[in-house]
C-alpha positions in Angstrom: 5.6 -163.5 115.2 2.6 -162.5 113.1 -0.3 -164.0 113.4 -3.3 -164.1 110.9 -2.5 -162.3 107.3 -1.9 -159.1 105.6 -3.8 -157.7 102.4 -1.0 -156.1 99.9 -1.5 -154.0 96.9 1.2 -154.6 94.4 0.9 -151.5 91.7 3.1 -151.2 88.1 2.3 -148.6 85.2 -0.2 -150.6 83.8 -1.8 -153.2 86.8 -3.0 -153.5 90.3 -3.0 -156.8 92.2 -4.3 -157.7 95.3 -2.3 -160.6 97.0 -2.6 -161.8 100.9 0.0 -162.5 103.1 -0.4 -166.0 105.2 1.8 -166.0 108.3 3.2 -168.6 110.2 6.1 -171.2 109.9 6.2 -170.4 106.1 4.7 -167.6 105.7 3.3 -167.4 101.7 1.5 -165.0 99.5 -1.2 -165.6 97.6 -2.7 -163.1 94.2 -6.6 -162.6 94.9 -7.2 -160.0 92.3 -5.6 -158.7 89.7 -6.9 -156.0 87.1 -5.4 -153.4 84.6 -6.0 -149.4 85.2 -5.4 -146.3 83.6 -5.7 -142.7 85.5 -9.7 -142.8 84.2 -10.4 -146.2 85.9 -8.0 -146.5 89.3 -10.8 -145.2 91.3 -13.1 -147.8 89.8 -10.7 -150.7 90.1 -9.7 -149.6 94.2 -13.3 -149.7 94.5 -13.7 -153.0 93.2 -10.7 -154.4 94.8 -12.2 -152.8 98.2 -15.6 -155.0 97.6 -14.1 -158.2 97.0 -11.1 -158.2 99.1 -10.5 -155.8 101.8 -11.0 -151.9 102.8 -7.0 -151.8 104.3 -3.7 -152.6 102.8 -0.2 -152.0 102.7 1.1 -150.9 99.1 4.5 -152.5 97.2 5.8 -149.8 94.3 7.0 -151.1 91.4 10.2 -149.4 91.1 9.3 -147.5 88.2 6.7 -145.5 89.8 9.8 -144.2 92.5 12.8 -142.0 92.6 15.3 -143.7 95.4 18.8 -142.3 96.2 21.3 -142.0 98.8 24.1 -139.7 100.1 25.4 -139.0 103.2 25.0 -136.0 105.3 26.9 -134.9 108.6 25.7 -136.9 112.0 25.1 -133.5 113.9 22.8 -130.9 111.8 19.9 -129.0 113.0 16.7 -129.3 111.0 17.8 -132.4 109.6 14.9 -132.9 107.5 15.4 -129.7 105.4 18.9 -130.5 105.0 18.0 -133.9 103.6 15.2 -131.8 101.7 17.8 -129.8 100.3 20.4 -132.9 98.8 17.5 -134.8 97.9 16.9 -132.3 95.6 19.8 -132.8 93.6 19.2 -136.1 92.7 15.4 -136.2 92.5 13.9 -134.4 89.2 10.5 -133.3 91.2 9.5 -130.9 93.7 9.4 -132.5 96.3 7.3 -130.0 98.1 4.4 -130.8 96.1 4.6 -134.3 96.3 4.6 -137.1 99.5 8.3 -138.4 100.3 9.8 -139.7 103.2 13.6 -140.5 104.3 15.3 -142.7 106.9 19.1 -143.2 108.7 20.6 -146.2 107.7 22.9 -148.0 110.0 26.2 -149.0 107.5 29.2 -150.5 108.6 31.7 -147.8 106.6 35.0 -148.9 105.8 36.1 -145.6 103.7 37.6 -143.2 106.1 35.6 -139.8 104.1 32.4 -140.9 105.8 34.0 -140.7 109.3 31.2 -138.0 111.1 28.8 -138.7 108.2 25.5 -140.7 107.9 24.0 -142.6 105.0 20.1 -140.9 103.9 17.8 -143.1 102.1 15.5 -141.0 100.3 12.3 -142.7 98.3 9.8 -140.3 96.2 7.2 -141.3 94.2 6.6 -140.1 90.5 4.6 -137.2 90.8 1.9 -137.6 88.2 1.1 -140.7 89.3 1.0 -140.1 93.4 -1.0 -137.3 93.0 -3.6 -139.4 90.7 -3.4 -142.3 93.4 -3.5 -140.1 96.5 -7.1 -138.8 95.5 -8.3 -142.5 94.1 -7.3 -143.7 97.4 -9.1 -141.1 99.4 -12.3 -140.8 97.5 -12.4 -144.8 97.3 -12.2 -144.8 101.6 -9.8 -147.2 101.3 -7.2 -147.5 104.3 -3.5 -147.5 103.9 -0.7 -148.2 107.0 2.6 -148.7 104.8 3.5 -147.5 100.7 7.3 -148.6 100.0 9.4 -149.1 96.5 9.6 -153.4 95.7 13.9 -152.4 95.8 13.2 -151.7 99.1 11.2 -154.5 100.4 14.0 -156.8 99.1 16.9 -155.1 100.1 15.3 -155.8 103.5 15.3 -159.3 103.0 19.4 -159.4 102.6 19.9 -156.7 105.4 21.7 -159.0 107.7 24.3 -159.5 104.8 27.5 -157.9 105.9 28.8 -157.7 102.2 27.0 -155.9 99.6 24.2 -157.9 97.1 23.3 -157.4 93.6 19.6 -158.4 93.4 18.3 -159.7 90.5 14.4 -159.8 90.6 11.5 -160.2 88.3 7.9 -158.8 89.1 6.2 -156.7 86.1 9.5 -156.2 84.9 13.2 -157.4 85.6 15.0 -155.2 88.6 18.6 -154.8 89.3 19.2 -153.7 92.9 22.5 -153.0 94.5 21.9 -152.8 97.8 24.5 -153.0 101.3 22.4 -153.8 104.6 19.4 -152.2 103.8 20.3 -149.7 102.0 19.1 -149.0 98.4 22.3 -148.1 96.6 21.0 -148.1 93.1 18.1 -149.8 90.7 17.8 -150.1 86.8 14.5 -152.0 85.9 14.1 -153.0 82.0 11.3 -155.2 80.4 13.8 -157.7 79.1 16.2 -159.6 81.4 19.6 -157.8 81.3 22.3 -159.3 79.1 25.7 -160.9 80.9 27.4 -157.0 79.7 24.9 -155.0 81.0 25.0 -156.0 84.1 29.2 -156.0 84.4 28.0 -152.4 83.2 25.7 -152.4 86.1 28.2 -153.1 88.6 31.2 -151.4 87.5 29.2 -147.6 86.9 28.3 -148.6 91.0 31.8 -149.6 92.2 32.9 -146.1 90.0 30.1 -144.0 92.2 30.2 -145.8 95.3 34.0 -147.9 95.2 32.2 -151.0 96.3 31.6 -154.1 94.5 28.5 -157.4 95.2 29.9 -160.2 97.2 27.4 -161.7 95.7 24.7 -162.1 92.7 21.1 -163.3 93.9 18.7 -164.2 91.0 15.1 -164.2 92.6 11.9 -164.4 90.6 11.2 -166.0 86.9 15.1 -164.8 86.2 17.0 -167.0 83.9 20.3 -168.1 84.7 23.7 -165.9 84.1 27.1 -166.3 84.4 29.1 -163.3 85.5 32.4 -163.9 85.3 34.4 -163.5 88.8 31.2 -163.4 90.8 29.5 -166.1 93.0 25.4 -166.5 91.7 22.6 -167.6 94.0 18.9 -168.4 93.2 16.8 -167.6 96.6 12.9 -167.1 97.1 12.7 -163.6 97.8 9.2 -162.3 98.0 8.4 -158.8 98.6 5.0 -159.1 99.4 5.9 -161.1 102.9 8.6 -158.4 103.2 6.5 -155.8 103.4 4.1 -157.3 105.1 6.3 -158.3 108.2 7.3 -154.6 108.0 8.2 -153.1 111.6 8.8 -149.9 111.0 5.9 -148.1 110.2 5.7 -145.5 113.1 8.2 -143.6 114.8 10.8 -141.0 114.7 10.8 -139.2 110.9 14.2 -140.4 110.9 13.9 -144.0 111.6 10.9 -144.4 109.4 10.9 -144.8 105.9 6.9 -144.6 104.9 5.6 -142.9 101.8 2.8 -141.1 103.1 -0.4 -141.4 101.0 -1.9 -137.9 102.0 0.2 -134.9 101.6 0.8 -133.4 105.3 0.4 -136.7 107.1 3.5 -136.4 109.1 3.4 -135.1 112.7 4.9 -131.7 114.0 7.1 -130.9 116.2 6.5 -128.4 119.3 9.0 -126.4 118.4 7.3 -125.5 115.0 4.2 -125.0 116.7 6.2 -122.7 119.4 7.9 -121.2 116.1 4.0 -120.5 114.7 2.6 -118.9 118.0 6.2 -116.4 118.1 5.6 -115.5 114.1 1.9 -114.8 115.2 2.7 -112.8 118.4 5.1 -110.4 116.6 3.0 -110.1 113.3 0.3 -108.8 115.6 2.2 -106.1 117.4 3.4 -104.9 113.9 0.1 -104.7 113.0 -1.4 -102.5 116.1 1.7 -100.3 116.0 1.3 -99.9 112.0 -2.8 -98.9 113.2 -1.2 -96.5 115.9 0.3 -94.5 113.0 -1.8 -94.8 110.7 -4.9 -93.3 112.8 -2.2 -90.7 114.4 -1.4 -89.5 110.4 -4.9 -89.3 109.6 -5.9 -87.3 112.6 -3.3 -84.8 111.7 -4.1 -84.8 107.7 -7.6 -85.8 107.4 -6.1 -87.6 104.2 -7.3 -91.3 104.2 -4.3 -93.1 102.3 -4.3 -96.7 101.1 -1.4 -99.2 100.5 -1.4 -101.9 97.9 0.8 -104.2 98.0 1.4 -106.7 94.8 2.7 -109.9 95.7 5.0 -111.4 93.2 3.6 -114.4 91.2 6.3 -117.2 91.8 7.8 -119.0 88.9 6.7 -122.6 88.4 8.7 -125.3 89.4 9.5 -127.3 86.5 8.4 -130.6 86.2 9.7 -133.9 84.1 7.9 -135.0 81.0 9.1 -137.8 79.2 7.1 -136.9 76.3 8.1 -133.5 76.2 10.9 -133.7 73.4 11.3 -135.7 70.8 14.6 -137.9 70.1 16.2 -139.7 67.0 18.9 -141.8 67.6 22.1 -142.1 65.2 24.7 -145.3 65.1 28.0 -143.4 65.0 30.0 -146.5 66.0 29.3 -148.9 62.8 27.7 -151.7 65.2 24.6 -153.8 64.2 21.6 -153.1 66.0 23.0 -150.5 68.6 20.7 -147.8 67.6 17.2 -150.7 68.0 18.9 -151.3 71.7 19.2 -148.1 72.8 15.5 -147.1 71.5 14.4 -150.1 73.4 16.1 -148.6 76.8 14.4 -145.2 76.0 10.8 -146.2 75.3 10.9 -148.5 78.2 11.6 -145.9 80.1 9.1 -143.4 78.9 10.9 -141.3 75.8 9.2 -140.5 73.0 11.6 -142.0 70.0 11.0 -140.2 66.7 13.6 -142.2 64.6 16.7 -143.5 64.2 19.5 -143.5 61.5 23.1 -143.4 60.8 25.4 -141.0 61.8 27.5 -139.0 59.3 30.3 -141.6 60.0 31.1 -144.3 62.1 33.9 -142.7 64.2 32.3 -141.3 67.4 34.2 -143.0 70.5 31.6 -141.5 72.9 28.0 -141.6 72.7 27.1 -137.8 72.0 23.6 -136.2 73.5 22.3 -132.5 70.5 20.1 -131.1 72.2 18.3 -127.7 71.0 18.5 -124.8 73.2 14.4 -125.3 74.5 15.5 -128.4 76.3 15.5 -128.3 79.8 18.3 -129.3 81.8 15.8 -131.7 84.2 15.2 -133.3 80.7 18.9 -133.5 79.6 19.7 -134.8 83.2 17.3 -137.3 83.6 18.1 -139.0 79.7 22.2 -139.0 80.8 21.2 -141.1 84.1 19.0 -143.3 81.9 22.3 -144.0 79.5 25.1 -143.4 81.2 25.2 -147.0 83.2 25.6 -148.4 79.1 27.8 -145.8 77.4 30.0 -142.5 77.9 27.7 -140.1 77.9 29.1 -136.7 76.5 27.3 -133.5 75.6 28.0 -132.4 71.5 27.5 -129.3 70.1 23.8 -127.7 70.4 21.2 -128.5 67.4 19.9 -125.6 65.2 16.0 -124.6 65.3 16.1 -126.2 61.5 16.8 -129.7 62.9 13.2 -131.7 62.8 13.7 -133.1 66.4 14.7 -131.9 69.7 17.2 -134.1 70.6 19.9 -136.8 68.5 21.8 -139.2 69.9 24.9 -140.3 67.9 26.2 -143.8 69.7 30.0 -143.8 69.8 31.8 -147.1 70.4 32.4 -147.1 74.1 
């Protein structure tokens, strides 16, 4: 049972809001402070919050500031965090070694025999461009943060006792579709406007194809308008993610049992085996140096010559980081449908991409949606763009663009 109150910072791409969650028989969240922020003003906004509200918070991040993914790994693996890191690289377009990230084993009742001997892993990683700036600002402000998690994860905790999968449609700063099952966030989609019935069905079918399950019911929360999805039970509930993160208990514990993004990198405690390994490496290195010095001195004594060895350390190639403004995109209507190019433009702009223009394709007989790119467009950018579109469109990679094209990427919308 919790007593008293907790302070929560809710952070979106544009605003920071400070809340107070008051515990008791019926916990409630109360907004205390709100301000817009930019990279240049973030430190000053945090200092205002520290002065007017508190110096200790738990942080809730909007879902478009975080990557969330889940997958299976073997139930018996050594060096589990390293195994999870390598697997997470397949799903998250960031250099995870350069940012704080975390994972947690999720206990889910599996019905698929193919998952025998496997365990379910949930991975959360913040967008690096945001988190690096936020880390520095928090450190300079002196604010103490003991927990950080995404909004979707806080919502999934509220319904984790439900035995069947749930689809939560929630509105905070944006509308989020959160597909979850017993505390595991399977997929998240955010948009500025509430998706219509067709888009919600597309999201459900996308996850059905990927995970082989559909939600038992759809939960509407926050300022979400009523929807009708044929074949699904609709239920309205007041799911408060601020209260959820305030009630969060798994702050500290074994790495695989706690999901909590560190504010400052390298905060996690190192294991005893790790320290032993460091000592052994140090001892072996020292012995090699002593042996080397012995032979160098012996050689010098015999020949009276001085030998200088210069070793050039190769510079590692930088890991590419996703920049959604790096390449320009043109959208062409290849289906003949009314307003389809404008609809895709809204979707991509909401996700941070730069749209250079709209138009019609050479014909309206395209069945699938084609993405055509110049040679300079990297795989990380292409995969991220494809992931954004494939929930609502059937995507294929088209023929490469020539260097004479005005834009770096051309998307031709098909009928499917």
